[in-house]
C-alpha positions as CSV (number, residue, x, y, z in Angstrom):
1,X,-72.2,33.2,172.1
2,X,-72.2,31.3,175.3
3,X,-74.9,29.4,177.3
4,X,-74.2,27.5,180.5
5,X,-70.5,27.5,179.7
6,X,-70.9,26.1,176.2
7,X,-70.1,28.0,173.1
8,X,-72.1,28.2,169.9
9,X,-72.2,30.5,167.0
10,X,-74.7,32.0,164.5
11,X,-74.1,30.8,160.9
12,X,-75.7,31.6,157.5
13,X,-76.7,28.6,155.3
14,X,-78.1,28.4,151.8
15,X,-80.6,25.7,150.7
16,X,-80.9,24.1,147.2
17,X,-83.2,27.0,146.2
18,X,-80.4,29.5,147.0
19,X,-82.4,30.8,149.9
20,X,-80.4,32.0,152.9
21,X,-81.3,31.2,156.5
22,X,-79.7,31.8,159.9
23,X,-78.9,28.8,162.1
24,X,-77.0,28.2,165.2
25,X,-74.1,25.7,165.4
26,X,-72.5,24.2,168.5
27,X,-69.2,22.3,168.3
28,X,-68.2,22.7,172.0
29,X,-65.8,19.8,172.7
30,X,-66.5,19.6,176.4
31,X,-70.3,19.4,175.8
32,X,-70.1,16.8,173.1
33,X,-67.4,14.5,174.6
34,X,-70.1,12.2,175.9
35,X,-71.6,11.8,172.4
36,X,-70.7,10.4,169.0
37,X,-71.2,13.8,167.3
38,X,-68.8,16.6,166.7
39,X,-71.3,19.4,166.2
40,X,-75.0,20.0,165.9
41,X,-77.2,22.8,164.4
42,X,-80.6,24.3,165.3
43,X,-82.8,26.8,163.5
44,X,-83.4,29.0,166.6
45,X,-81.4,30.1,169.6
46,X,-84.2,28.8,171.9
47,X,-83.8,25.3,170.4
48,X,-80.0,25.5,170.7
49,X,-80.3,26.3,174.4
50,X,-82.8,23.5,174.9
51,X,-80.4,21.1,173.2
52,X,-77.5,22.3,175.4
53,X,-79.7,21.8,178.5
54,X,-80.5,18.3,177.3
55,X,-76.9,17.3,176.8
56,X,-75.7,18.8,180.1
57,X,-78.6,17.6,182.2
58,X,-78.4,14.0,180.8
59,X,-74.6,13.6,180.3
60,X,-74.6,10.2,182.1
61,X,-77.3,8.9,179.8
62,X,-75.4,10.0,176.6
63,X,-72.1,8.6,177.9
64,X,-73.8,5.3,178.5
65,X,-75.4,5.4,175.1
66,X,-72.0,6.2,173.5
67,X,-70.5,3.1,175.2
68,X,-73.4,0.9,174.1
69,X,-73.0,2.1,170.5
70,X,-69.3,1.4,170.6
71,X,-70.0,-2.1,172.0
72,X,-72.7,-2.9,169.4
73,X,-70.5,-1.6,166.5
74,X,-67.6,-3.7,167.7
75,X,-69.8,-6.8,168.0
76,X,-71.3,-6.3,164.6
77,X,-68.0,-5.8,162.9
78,X,-66.5,-8.9,164.6
79,X,-69.4,-11.1,163.5
80,X,-69.5,-9.6,160.0
81,X,-65.8,-10.2,159.3
82,X,-65.2,-13.5,161.1
């Protein structure tokens, strides 16, 4: 499936009660390059499209957030192991 140039797929999952459900999974590399995640899932196609819109429309925000997370992690690890 494709939406706004991003690919996602329908998957079947099973919970701890052995109940099946349909979800949607996106692992589009181009979409997620500005984040720290490699994939995300949603319970409905509508929610998947909303999330894709969010990532595409706010790519600069997520890229900045990724840089801040990297900087904070680096600073934390330097102070923790010094």
